[in-house]
C-alpha positions in Angstrom: 124.3 47.7 -93.6 120.9 45.8 -94.0 117.8 46.6 -91.2 118.0 44.6 -88.5 115.2 41.7 -87.7 112.2 43.1 -85.3 113.1 39.7 -83.9 116.1 37.8 -82.6 116.5 33.7 -83.6 116.0 33.1 -80.2 112.6 35.0 -79.7 111.5 34.3 -83.0 111.7 30.5 -81.8 110.5 30.8 -78.6 106.9 32.6 -80.3 106.7 29.5 -83.3 107.1 27.0 -80.3 103.8 28.9 -78.4 101.7 29.3 -81.3 102.7 26.9 -84.0 99.2 24.8 -83.4 97.3 28.5 -84.0 98.7 28.5 -88.0 98.4 26.6 -90.5 101.5 27.8 -93.2 104.1 30.2 -91.9 102.4 33.1 -94.6 99.5 33.4 -91.8 102.0 33.7 -89.5 104.1 36.7 -91.0 101.1 38.4 -92.3 99.5 38.5 -88.9 102.9 39.4 -87.6 102.9 42.6 -90.2 99.7 43.4 -89.3 99.7 43.5 -85.4 101.9 46.1 -85.7 101.9 49.9 -86.9 103.2 51.0 -90.4 106.3 52.5 -89.7 107.4 49.4 -88.2 106.3 47.2 -90.7 108.2 48.6 -92.9 111.2 47.6 -92.1 110.4 44.5 -93.1 112.2 43.7 -96.3 112.4 40.6 -98.9 115.6 39.3 -97.7 114.6 39.5 -93.4 111.5 37.4 -94.4 113.6 35.1 -96.4 115.4 35.1 -93.7 112.7 34.8 -91.1 110.9 31.6 -92.9 114.2 30.0 -92.8 114.1 30.1 -88.8 110.3 29.7 -88.3 110.4 25.8 -90.7 114.1 25.0 -88.4 111.7 25.6 -85.1 108.7 24.0 -86.5 110.8 20.8 -87.5 112.4 21.0 -84.1 109.3 21.3 -82.1 108.1 17.8 -84.5 111.0 15.8 -83.2 110.5 16.6 -79.7 107.2 15.8 -79.7 108.2 12.3 -81.1 111.5 11.8 -78.6 109.0 12.9 -75.8 106.0 10.3 -76.7 108.3 7.5 -77.5 109.8 8.3 -74.2 107.1 7.6 -72.2 105.8 4.7 -74.4 109.0 3.2 -73.1 108.7 3.9 -69.1 105.1 2.4 -69.5 106.2 -0.8 -71.2 108.4 -0.9 -68.6 106.5 -0.1 -65.6 104.1 -3.2 -67.0 106.6 -5.6 -66.9 107.8 -4.2 -62.7 104.7 -3.8 -61.7 101.5 -4.8 -64.3 99.0 -2.3 -64.7 97.8 -1.2 -61.3 98.7 2.6 -60.6 100.3 3.6 -57.5 99.3 5.2 -54.5 100.1 8.9 -54.8 98.1 10.0 -51.4 100.2 11.1 -48.0 100.6 8.8 -44.8 97.5 10.0 -43.3 99.9 10.9 -40.4 102.0 13.5 -42.9 98.7 14.6 -44.2 97.5 16.0 -41.1 100.3 18.1 -40.7 100.1 19.6 -44.2 103.5 18.3 -44.4 103.2 18.3 -48.4 100.1 20.1 -49.8 102.0 22.3 -52.2 103.9 19.0 -53.8 102.4 17.4 -57.3 103.7 14.3 -55.8 102.2 13.2 -52.2 106.0 11.9 -51.2 107.4 13.9 -49.3 111.5 14.1 -49.7 113.2 12.0 -47.1 115.1 15.2 -46.0 111.7 17.4 -45.2 110.5 14.3 -43.0 113.8 13.9 -41.2 114.1 17.3 -40.3 110.7 17.5 -39.5 110.7 15.0 -37.1 114.0 16.5 -35.4 112.0 19.8 -35.2 109.3 17.8 -33.8 112.2 16.6 -31.3 113.0 19.7 -30.0 109.4 21.4 -29.8 108.8 18.2 -27.4 111.6 18.8 -25.7 111.0 22.5 -24.8 107.3 21.2 -23.5 108.1 18.5 -21.8 108.1 18.2 -18.0 106.3 20.6 -16.9 104.7 17.8 -14.0 106.7 15.5 -12.8 104.7 12.4 -11.0 104.3 13.9 -7.9 106.4 17.0 -8.4 105.3 20.3 -10.0 107.8 21.8 -12.1 105.5 24.5 -13.7 106.7 27.7 -14.1 105.6 31.1 -15.0 105.7 31.1 -19.3 108.0 28.8 -20.1 111.1 29.3 -18.5 113.2 26.8 -19.5 116.6 27.5 -17.5 114.0 27.6 -14.8 112.8 24.5 -15.7 116.0 22.8 -15.9 117.2 23.7 -12.8 114.5 22.1 -11.2 115.5 19.0 -12.4 118.6 19.2 -11.2 117.5 19.7 -7.7 115.7 17.0 -8.1 118.6 14.8 -9.3 120.8 16.2 -6.8 118.5 14.9 -4.0 119.0 10.9 -5.1 122.6 10.5 -5.1 123.7 9.1 -1.6 127.2 8.0 0.3 125.1 4.7 1.9 124.1 3.9 -2.3 127.9 4.4 -3.1 129.2 2.2 -0.6 127.0 -0.4 -1.2 127.1 -0.3 -4.5 131.6 -0.3 -4.4 131.1 -3.7 -1.9 128.9 -5.3 -4.0 131.6 -4.4 -7.1 135.0 -5.2 -4.9 134.0 -8.7 -3.9 135.9 -10.6 -6.2 138.1 -9.9 -9.1 137.3 -9.1 -12.8 139.8 -9.4 -14.5 138.9 -9.0 -17.9 137.6 -12.2 -19.5 137.4 -13.8 -16.6 133.6 -15.5 -15.0 134.4 -13.0 -12.8 133.9 -9.9 -15.9 131.1 -11.7 -17.2 128.7 -11.5 -14.0 129.7 -8.3 -13.3 128.9 -6.8 -16.8 125.1 -9.5 -16.7 125.1 -8.3 -12.4 125.0 -4.2 -13.8 123.0 -4.7 -16.6 120.3 -6.3 -14.0 121.4 -3.0 -11.9 120.4 -0.7 -14.3 117.5 -2.1 -15.8 116.1 -1.8 -12.2 116.9 1.5 -12.1 115.5 2.5 -15.4 112.0 0.4 -14.8 113.5 -1.6 -18.0 111.3 -4.8 -18.1 114.1 -8.0 -19.2 113.8 -11.7 -19.5 114.5 -13.9 -16.3 117.3 -15.4 -18.7 119.6 -12.5 -18.6 121.6 -13.9 -21.6 119.0 -12.9 -24.0 120.2 -9.8 -23.9 124.2 -10.7 -24.4 124.9 -9.7 -27.8 127.7 -10.4 -30.5 128.7 -7.0 -31.3 128.3 -6.4 -35.1 124.7 -8.6 -35.2 121.5 -7.6 -36.2 120.2 -7.5 -32.4 123.2 -5.5 -31.5 122.6 -2.6 -33.9 119.1 -2.6 -33.5 119.9 -2.7 -29.5 122.5 0.6 -30.2 120.6 2.3 -32.8 116.7 1.9 -32.6 115.0 2.9 -29.3 111.9 4.3 -28.6 111.8 3.3 -24.5 114.4 2.8 -22.1 116.7 -0.3 -22.8 119.4 -2.3 -21.7 121.8 -5.2 -23.2 124.7 -6.3 -22.9 127.8 -6.3 -26.5 130.7 -9.2 -26.9 133.6 -8.4 -28.3 136.1 -10.8 -29.4 139.6 -9.5 -28.3 143.5 -10.4 -27.7 143.9 -11.4 -23.5 146.5 -12.6 -21.6 147.1 -14.3 -18.7 149.6 -15.8 -16.4 151.2 -18.8 -16.2 154.7 -18.6 -14.6 156.6 -16.0 -13.8 160.4 -15.5 -11.5 162.6 -13.7 -11.0 166.6 -14.7 -9.6 169.9 -13.1 -9.1 173.0 -15.3 -9.3 176.6 -14.4 -9.6 177.6 -14.1 -13.1 179.3 -18.1 -14.4 182.2 -19.2 -13.9 184.4 -21.6 -15.8 184.3 -23.4 -12.5 180.3 -22.3 -11.5 179.2 -22.2 -15.1 175.0 -22.5 -13.1 175.9 -20.5 -10.2 172.3 -21.1 -7.7 170.9 -18.1 -7.1 171.1 -16.1 -4.1 168.4 -13.9 -4.3 164.6 -15.3 -5.4 161.8 -12.2 -5.8 158.7 -13.6 -3.8 156.6 -12.5 -7.1 153.0 -11.9 -4.8 151.6 -9.3 -2.6 151.3 -10.6 1.4 148.2 -11.7 2.4 146.2 -9.2 5.1 144.0 -9.9 7.6 142.8 -6.8 7.7 142.3 -6.4 4.5 139.7 -9.6 3.9 140.2 -10.1 -0.2 144.2 -9.7 0.1 144.6 -13.4 0.0 142.1 -13.8 -3.3 143.9 -11.7 -5.9 146.0 -12.0 -8.9 148.8 -13.0 -9.8 151.4 -10.4 -10.8 151.8 -9.9 -14.7 151.4 -7.5 -16.9 149.0 -7.1 -20.0 149.6 -7.6 -23.3 153.5 -8.6 -22.1 155.9 -10.8 -24.4 156.2 -14.7 -23.2 159.5 -15.8 -22.6 162.8 -15.2 -20.9 166.6 -13.6 -20.6 169.1 -13.8 -18.4 171.6 -11.0 -18.0 172.8 -8.0 -15.9 170.9 -4.9 -14.3 171.0 -1.6 -15.5 169.4 1.2 -13.5 167.3 3.8 -15.8 165.3 6.2 -13.4 161.5 6.2 -15.1 162.5 4.9 -17.8 161.8 7.8 -20.2 163.3 9.1 -22.9 165.5 11.0 -22.2 166.8 8.8 -19.2 168.0 6.3 -21.3 169.9 9.2 -24.0 171.2 10.1 -20.2 172.8 6.4 -20.1 173.5 6.6 -23.3 175.8 10.0 -22.9 177.2 8.6 -20.5 178.7 5.8 -22.4 176.6 3.2 -20.3 175.7 0.0 -22.7 172.1 -1.5 -22.6 172.7 -4.2 -25.4 171.9 -7.5 -24.1 170.7 -5.8 -20.5 167.8 -6.5 -18.4 166.5 -3.3 -17.4 165.0 -2.1 -14.2 162.9 1.3 -13.7 160.7 3.0 -11.0 157.0 3.6 -12.2 155.8 7.4 -12.7 156.7 9.7 -15.0 155.4 7.8 -18.6 152.9 5.0 -19.0 154.8 1.4 -18.7 154.0 0.6 -21.8 156.8 3.6 -23.1 159.2 2.4 -20.7 159.5 -1.6 -22.2 159.2 0.3 -25.9 162.4 2.8 -24.9 164.4 0.1 -23.5 163.5 -2.4 -26.4 164.5 0.1 -29.0 167.7 0.8 -26.2 168.8 -2.9 -26.9 167.8 -4.3 -23.4 166.5 -8.0 -23.5 163.9 -7.4 -20.0 162.6 -4.8 -18.7 161.3 -4.8 -14.9 159.1 -2.3 -13.3 158.5 -1.0 -9.1 157.4 1.3 -7.5 159.7 3.4 -5.5 158.7 5.2 -2.5 159.6 8.4 -4.2 156.1 8.3 -6.2 154.3 8.5 -2.6 155.9 12.3 -1.4 156.4 12.7 2.1 154.0 10.0 3.1 156.6 7.1 3.5 157.9 4.5 5.8 161.4 6.5 6.1 159.0 9.7 7.3 157.5 7.8 10.3 154.0 6.3 8.6 153.1 2.9 9.1 152.7 0.5 6.0 149.0 -0.2 5.2 147.0 -1.6 6.6 147.9 -0.3 10.0 149.0 3.3 8.4 148.7 5.3 5.3 151.8 4.7 3.9 152.9 1.9 0.7 153.0 -2.1 1.8 156.4 -3.3 0.8 155.0 -6.0 -0.9 152.8 -4.2 -3.3 153.1 -4.1 -7.0 151.5 -2.3 -9.8 150.4 -4.7 -12.5 149.0 -2.8 -16.2 149.2 -2.8 -19.4 152.8 -2.6 -21.1 150.9 -2.4 -24.9 152.2 0.8 -26.4 149.1 3.2 -25.5 150.4 6.0 -27.4 151.0 4.4 -30.8 147.4 2.6 -30.6 145.3 1.7 -28.2 142.9 -1.1 -28.6 142.3 -5.2 -29.7 146.1 -4.7 -31.3 145.0 -7.4 -33.8 142.6 -5.6 -35.3 143.8 -1.9 -35.6 140.8 0.3 -36.8 138.6 -2.3 -37.3 136.3 -4.2 -34.8 137.0 -7.1 -33.1 134.0 -9.7 -34.0 134.0 -13.3 -33.8 135.2 -13.3 -37.1 137.3 -10.8 -37.8 140.7 -10.9 -39.6 143.4 -11.0 -36.8 147.4 -9.5 -37.1 150.1 -12.2 -35.9 151.2 -11.3 -32.7 154.8 -10.0 -33.8 153.3 -8.0 -36.8 151.8 -5.8 -33.9 153.5 -2.6 -33.9 151.7 -1.6 -30.3 152.8 -5.0 -28.6 156.2 -5.3 -27.0 159.2 -7.5 -28.2 161.0 -8.4 -25.1 159.2 -9.8 -21.6 158.7 -8.0 -18.8 157.2 -8.0 -14.9 155.8 -5.3 -12.9 157.9 -6.2 -9.0 157.3 -4.6 -6.0 159.8 -2.1 -4.0 160.9 -5.4 -1.8 161.6 -7.2 -4.1 163.5 -4.6 -6.4 165.7 -3.7 -2.9 168.3 -6.4 -3.9 168.9 -5.7 -7.4 169.6 -2.1 -6.4 171.8 -2.8 -4.0 173.7 -5.3 -6.7 174.5 -2.2 -8.7 176.5 -0.3 -6.0 179.6 0.9 -6.9 178.8 0.1 -10.6 178.5 2.7 -13.4 177.8 6.1 -12.0 175.9 7.8 -9.5 172.0 7.7 -11.0 172.2 12.0 -9.7 174.7 12.5 -12.6 172.3 11.2 -14.9 169.0 13.6 -13.8 167.8 15.0 -10.6 164.8 12.7 -10.9 166.6 9.3 -12.2 166.9 8.6 -7.8 164.8 7.1 -5.9 164.0 7.5 -2.5 164.4 3.6 -0.3 165.9 4.1 2.5 170.0 3.2 3.0 169.8 2.4 -0.7 172.6 4.4 -3.2 171.5 4.9 -6.3 174.2 3.8 -9.2 173.0 2.8 -12.8 175.3 -0.5 -13.2 175.5 -2.6 -15.3 176.4 -5.0 -12.1 178.2 -8.1 -12.1 175.6 -10.4 -11.0 172.5 -12.0 -13.0 169.7 -11.7 -13.2 166.9 -14.4 -14.7 163.7 -13.3 -15.7 161.0 -15.6 -16.7 157.6 -14.1 -18.2 155.1 -17.3 -19.7 152.0 -16.0 -20.6 148.9 -17.2 -22.3 147.7 -14.9 -25.4 144.4 -16.3 -27.2 141.9 -14.2 -28.6 139.0 -14.3 -25.1 135.4 -12.6 -25.0 135.2 -9.1 -23.4 131.7 -7.4 -22.7 130.2 -4.1 -22.9 126.9 -3.1 -21.3 124.8 -0.5 -22.2 121.9 1.5 -20.6 119.6 4.4 -23.4 117.3 6.7 -22.3 115.6 7.6 -25.1 115.2 11.6 -26.0 113.0 13.8 -28.0 115.7 14.1 -30.5 117.7 10.6 -32.2 119.9 12.8 -33.9 121.8 14.2 -31.3 123.1 11.9 -28.6 125.2 12.1 -25.2 127.2 9.1 -24.2 128.6 9.0 -20.6 131.1 5.6 -19.6 133.6 4.0 -16.9 135.0 1.0 -17.7 134.3 -1.9 -15.4 137.1 -4.4 -15.3 140.3 -4.8 -12.8 143.6 -5.9 -12.3 142.7 -7.4 -8.8 139.4 -5.9 -7.4 139.5 -1.9 -8.2 138.5 -0.4 -5.4 139.6 3.3 -6.6 140.3 2.3 -10.0 137.7 1.8 -11.8 135.3 0.6 -9.0 134.3 4.1 -7.3 133.8 5.7 -10.9 131.5 2.1 -11.4 129.9 3.1 -7.7 129.5 6.9 -8.9 127.9 5.7 -12.2 125.3 3.4 -9.9 124.7 6.5 -8.3 124.2 9.0 -11.2 122.0 6.2 -13.2 119.8 5.8 -10.2 119.3 9.9 -10.2 118.3 9.8 -14.2 116.3 7.3 -13.4 114.9 8.5 -10.3 113.5 11.4 -12.7 112.8 8.8 -15.5 110.2 7.1 -13.5 108.6 10.2 -12.9 107.8 11.1 -15.7 111.4 13.0 -17.2 112.4 12.4 -20.5 115.8 14.3 -21.8 115.8 16.4 -24.9 118.7 14.4 -26.0 119.0 10.4 -26.1 121.3 10.1 -23.1 123.4 6.6 -23.4 125.5 4.9 -21.1 128.2 2.9 -20.9 130.6 -0.1 -19.2 133.2 -0.4 -21.1 135.4 -4.1 -20.1 139.1 -4.8 -20.7 139.9 -0.6 -20.3 143.1 -1.8 -18.9 144.8 -4.2 -20.8 144.9 -1.1 -23.7 141.1 0.9 -23.7 140.2 -2.1 -25.7 136.0 -2.4 -25.3 135.7 1.3 -25.4 138.1 1.6 -28.3 135.9 -1.4 -30.2 132.9 0.4 -30.1 134.1 3.5 -30.9 135.7 1.8 -34.4 132.4 -0.7 -34.3 130.2 2.8 -34.3 132.5 5.5 -35.9 130.1 6.7 -38.6 127.1 6.7 -36.5 129.3 8.2 -33.7 130.4 11.0 -35.5 126.5 12.0 -36.9 124.6 11.7 -33.4 127.2 12.3 -30.5 126.9 15.5 -28.9 129.4 15.0 -26.1 131.4 12.4 -24.0 131.5 12.6 -20.0 134.0 9.9 -18.7 135.0 8.4 -15.3 137.5 6.3 -14.6 138.9 6.7 -10.9 136.3 8.6 -9.2 138.4 8.6 -5.8 142.2 7.8 -5.1 142.5 11.0 -2.6 142.0 14.6 -2.4 142.2 16.8 -5.4 139.2 16.8 -7.6 140.5 17.1 -11.3 139.6 17.3 -14.3 140.9 16.8 -17.8 138.2 18.3 -21.1 138.0 19.2 -24.0 138.6 23.3 -24.1 134.6 23.7 -25.5 133.4 21.9 -22.6 135.8 22.9 -19.4 133.2 25.7 -18.6 129.9 23.1 -18.4 132.4 21.0 -15.8 133.2 23.5 -13.7 129.5 25.1 -14.3 128.5 21.6 -13.1 131.1 21.6 -10.1 129.8 24.9 -8.2 126.3 23.1 -8.0 127.4 20.6 -6.2 129.0 20.6 -1.9 132.4 20.9 -1.7 132.8 17.3 0.4 136.2 18.6 2.1 135.0 22.5 3.4 131.5 22.3 5.1 129.4 25.2 4.0 131.3 26.1 0.5 130.4 24.8 -3.2 133.1 22.8 -5.3 135.8 24.9 -7.3 137.0 23.5 -10.1 139.4 24.7 -12.7 138.5 22.2 -15.4 140.2 23.3 -18.4 143.1 20.4 -18.7 144.0 19.3 -22.3 142.8 15.3 -22.5 145.6 13.2 -23.3 145.0 9.5 -23.0 144.9 6.3 -20.6 141.1 6.2 -20.5 138.0 6.0 -22.4 137.7 8.8 -23.7 140.6 8.1 -26.2 138.7 6.7 -29.5 135.9 9.6 -28.9 137.9 12.7 -28.8 141.7 11.3 -30.3 140.1 9.2 -33.3 136.6 10.5 -33.8 136.6 14.2 -32.6 133.8 13.9 -30.5 134.1 16.9 -27.5 134.7 15.0 -24.3 136.0 14.9 -20.5 137.2 12.9 -17.4 136.6 14.2 -13.8 138.1 12.2 -10.5 139.9 13.1 -6.9 143.4 11.9 -7.3 145.4 11.4 -4.8 147.9 14.7 -3.4 151.0 14.9 -1.3 149.8 13.8 2.1 147.3 11.4 1.2 147.0 7.9 2.2 149.3 6.5 -0.4 147.1 5.1 -3.6 147.6 0.8 -4.3 147.3 1.3 -7.7 146.7 -2.0 -9.5 147.2 -4.0 -6.6 145.8 -6.1 -4.3 145.3 -3.9 -1.7 143.1 -1.6 -4.0 140.3 -3.0 -2.0 136.9 -1.9 0.0 139.1 -2.1 2.5 141.2 0.3 1.8 139.3 2.8 0.1 136.4 2.7 3.2 139.5 3.4 6.4 141.7 6.0 4.0 140.5 7.1 1.1 137.1 8.1 1.9 135.7 6.7 4.8 132.3 8.8 4.5 131.8 7.8 0.9 131.5 11.3 0.5 133.6 12.2 -2.5 131.9 9.4 -4.8 128.7 11.5 -3.7 129.8 14.6 -5.1 131.4 12.8 -8.2 127.6 11.3 -9.0 126.5 14.8 -8.9 128.6 16.1 -10.7 128.5 14.2 -13.4 124.8 13.6 -13.3 124.2 18.1 -13.6 127.1 17.7 -16.6 125.0 15.2 -18.1 121.6 17.1 -17.7 123.5 19.7 -19.0 124.7 18.7 -21.6 121.1 16.7 -22.8 118.5 19.0 -21.8 119.2 22.7 -22.8 117.9 23.2 -26.5 121.2 24.7 -28.1 124.5 22.1 -27.3 126.8 23.1 -24.8 130.1 23.3 -27.0 131.6 26.8 -26.1 133.8 27.3 -29.5 135.3 30.5 -28.3 136.9 29.7 -25.4 138.5 26.7 -27.6 139.4 29.4 -29.9 141.1 31.1 -26.9 143.2 28.2 -25.8 144.5 27.8 -29.5 146.4 30.7 -29.0 148.3 29.7 -26.2 148.8 25.9 -28.0 150.2 28.6 -30.7 152.5 30.4 -28.0 153.7 26.7 -26.6 155.3 25.7 -29.8 156.6 29.2 -30.6 158.7 28.6 -27.2 159.5 25.4 -27.8 160.4 26.6 -31.2 163.0 29.6 -29.3 164.4 26.4 -26.9 165.2 24.5 -29.9 167.2 27.0 -31.9 164.0 26.4 -35.0 162.4 29.6 -34.4 163.8 30.7 -38.0 163.5 27.4 -39.5 159.4 27.4 -39.4 157.2 30.5 -40.4 154.2 30.5 -37.7 152.5 33.9 -39.4 149.8 32.1 -41.8 148.3 29.8 -38.4 148.6 32.8 -36.7 146.3 34.5 -39.3 144.1 30.7 -39.0 143.3 31.4 -35.1 142.0 34.7 -35.8 140.1 33.2 -38.1 138.9 30.7 -35.9 138.6 33.4 -33.1 136.1 36.0 -35.2 133.7 33.1 -36.5 133.5 32.3 -33.2 132.6 34.7 -31.5 130.0 35.1 -35.0 128.4 31.7 -34.0 127.7 33.0 -30.3 126.5 36.3 -31.5 123.8 34.5 -33.7 123.4 31.9 -30.8 122.6 35.3 -28.2 120.1 36.5 -31.1 117.9 33.0 -31.5 118.1 32.2 -28.0 116.7 35.6 -26.8 113.7 35.4 -29.5 113.2 31.7 -28.4 113.1 32.8 -24.7 110.5 35.9 -25.5 107.7 34.4 -28.0 108.1 31.2 -25.5 107.6 33.3 -22.5 104.5 35.5 -24.6 103.1 32.1 -25.7 103.0 30.8 -22.3 100.8 32.9 -20.5 97.6 31.5 -20.0 99.7 28.1 -19.0 99.1 26.3 -21.9 102.5 26.6 -23.3 101.8 27.9 -26.4 98.9 25.3 -26.7 98.5 21.3 -27.6 98.9 21.5 -31.2 102.1 23.2 -30.9 104.6 20.4 -31.4 102.7 19.0 -34.6 99.5 20.7 -36.4 101.1 24.0 -37.6 103.9 22.1 -39.7 104.1 23.5 -43.4 107.2 23.2 -45.2 109.2 26.5 -45.4 106.3 28.4 -44.8 105.8 30.3 -41.5 102.8 33.1 -40.7 102.4 35.0 -37.9 101.7 32.8 -35.3 104.1 32.7 -33.1 104.0 28.6 -32.8 105.6 28.9 -36.3 107.6 31.7 -35.5 108.8 29.3 -33.1 109.6 26.5 -35.5 111.3 28.8 -37.9 113.5 29.4 -34.9 114.1 25.9 -34.2 115.3 25.4 -37.8 118.0 27.5 -37.4 118.7 26.0 -33.7 118.8 23.1 -35.7 121.8 24.2 -37.9 123.9 25.5 -34.9 123.9 22.6 -32.9 124.7 20.9 -35.9 127.8 23.3 -36.7 128.9 23.0 -32.5 128.3 18.9 -32.5 130.8 18.7 -35.3 133.3 21.3 -34.6 135.3 19.5 -33.0 135.3 16.8 -35.9 136.9 19.7 -37.9 140.3 18.9 -35.9 140.6 15.4 -37.4 143.2 14.8 -40.1 142.5 11.7 -42.0 145.6 10.7 -42.5 146.7 10.8 -38.8 149.4 12.0 -37.4 152.8 10.3 -38.4 154.1 7.2 -37.1 150.9 6.7 -35.0 148.0 7.6 -37.8 145.3 5.8 -35.3 145.4 9.3 -33.7 144.0 11.6 -35.8 143.4 14.6 -33.8 146.1 17.2 -34.7 144.8 20.4 -32.0 145.8 17.6 -29.1 146.7 14.0 -28.4 148.5 12.1 -26.0 152.2 12.6 -26.3 154.1 9.8 -27.9 156.5 8.9 -25.6 154.5 10.3 -22.8 151.5 8.1 -23.2 148.7 9.8 -20.2 149.8 12.9 -20.8 149.0 15.4 -23.7 150.5 17.6 -26.2 148.7 20.0 -27.8 148.9 20.5 -31.5 151.3 17.4 -31.4 152.3 17.1 -35.1 153.7 20.4 -34.7 155.2 20.4 -31.1 156.6 16.7 -31.8 158.4 17.8 -35.3 160.2 20.2 -33.5 160.7 18.3 -30.2 161.6 15.2 -31.0 161.9 14.9 -34.3 164.8 18.0 -34.8 162.3 20.2 -37.0 161.9 17.7 -39.4 158.2 18.1 -41.1 157.0 20.9 -39.0 156.4 23.5 -42.2 154.2 20.2 -42.8 152.6 20.7 -39.9 152.2 24.1 -39.7 151.0 24.1 -43.0 148.4 21.1 -42.2 147.1 23.2 -39.3 146.7 26.4 -41.3 143.9 24.6 -43.6 142.1 23.1 -40.7 141.2 25.9 -38.5 140.7 27.8 -42.1 138.1 25.2 -43.0 136.4 25.1 -39.0 136.5 28.9 -39.1 134.5 28.6 -42.6 131.8 26.2 -40.5 131.4 28.5 -38.2 129.8 31.2 -40.0 126.1 29.5 -40.7 
């Protein structure tokens, strides 16, 4: 075996690369190398070894020359291209002054820092400024011992809570209900620009005298700039162009069945199709004709069948009794499920038209039959009241039906109405129970008793025996509407925070089917007080840590149109920046305070409510269980169900014993609210206070108030529901849930890990702030900027704070994106717009929520088909969520 060479091949090549310029020949290299080693090691070199080394060095030297030539050629080519493009002037490698003084880039070979580093610098600087801000507002000394951020935030909340007043809310509601403002009408436009002017005044925003200068086309450069670029408070209005229908003519008659002797009998009943004008309610004579939003234009003639509440199970019950709905006109009550799904279910059952009325069974004990006077003299339902509303299939797709998944700009490409799956294919009309009474009486003795279908099938009209029919008599329905592309207007205001990449959105819709004292103007009046409170703080010099976007949505009543178009328009921006969305729709329609929340925000809403005096129990604070899952039915839908942004909704709703709420009727008026629902407007104030505190607690703290542990615990409850449903449907052996259980445990463990990290970071920051604040300087004037070094931190507490804030920013990003982990790009089966696989409106519920919707509905609606796919899909998302939480 020949002797082992002293150098490996790689070592030899490296040595030549390093020392070749010092030698004129290879022999000198060898001689020098041999002389530098002791004789016993030199003896190991044989002639064969030297020859082998010679070949190595020769190849290495050629390689080195070749590399030099290639490098020289590249530099020459680069220089030539540079001269052609930029001439002979050299680039300026100096840092901008604002970056040089921060020390950013001091250790870099080039002066321009990485753009991600610059962005991170500005964001961390925002946290710093936010922590130092507001120690003294104009006229309000808020300084505390050291820098106690919790105490500072509490003091700011107390200042806010003093601002909302009952008089302010009452006067605002009176303005907003002075005329009808159906989406797209002149009254709606006036409400949009009037609100813009109000908000600008409350937030001390300078606006032009001609407000049309602040009304932009959605998607225009002006609109995008106002939404995404801001240094100061601003207000403006965006315009989308969407399908809306308005009534032309409607009628309902009942006649004897045609015979050979009388092929065209005269109707013996003609529905009034209008609500009574009431002297005690001044606006009742100036309402809007009764119709359904997005209803099918056309007419139908046929026998009547009564179908209870028009739920899927109601139609299945009729089919089980052998009652055929093909070619029939279906009569159903409101309640149970969203009205658009009643029409869709009737359509799928073969009906040719659908009539919907409000039966006193909805009103509980407060009925004329129980001795209550009807409105306006008493709290019972007025017999002529009609509930208008949209009949779009909301749980299949909300928003403008013409542009699914895309914003409705003026020049948008639109579907034909017949292609829009969310629109009904049969005409429908809303009617009063006064007009429904003759139809129900015509069914007596026909078909089967309603109670034989199910317990909820019968209504509660006095002296009416509820039967299914079909009737012998024939109804004729006409519903002619004008469907056109019409403008709608979202109004916005922005309070810029120190952070531009973390945004809190609060919203309420503005349009109403008539005057909308409850829906939505009670919410708009509460919002007036919220903006007034935030504006009062802003005028005193307060500025939130996170930016606050305030929104007034339009065309919510037609199908959440304004908010959905906004969400589809700014989807990427919203996913990247929005921390949470807080919604108020109907602020007051009764006495029961309720909340719908993402589980991660339930604690925030409950805790915020505890800061507010209970308007119904003197001397007590509000106690609110806010942990109820979010379905649909209001503007939180696009944020949560489509984009994966944690959301909330609060409001006082009617419970049995309260005055009947005349939902979507002409009697949803200021007169009704002022006399029956909230005479002292204390409930309006409490909603404004709860929403305001929740907004401050979302915008102010260093950590985003997303509780992932609370959400992780709810996932286990969702799974228990699924297990119970599988047993009920006898599918428990067909669906393997073990992997899903393990994935939920992984999320729970990861959530606990993240909570521990937050607690450690919070404790370290609090300690440094308290220590640094001694002496009253709150870590010094130079704290926010002067100590920045890209990744280098000394022992100065200011530098330690900065290092901790980098970690805070990482945690907040994880918290903000947590809900997005439930978003699946493919969406739910059969309704792909809904992408949240953790919670969604029930496919055949509309408003009501369904947890683990894909899996739940595969079990309950699809006989188990696709259930295992949904299990695997949930497992995958939950494991990815768990991984994301371990930062």
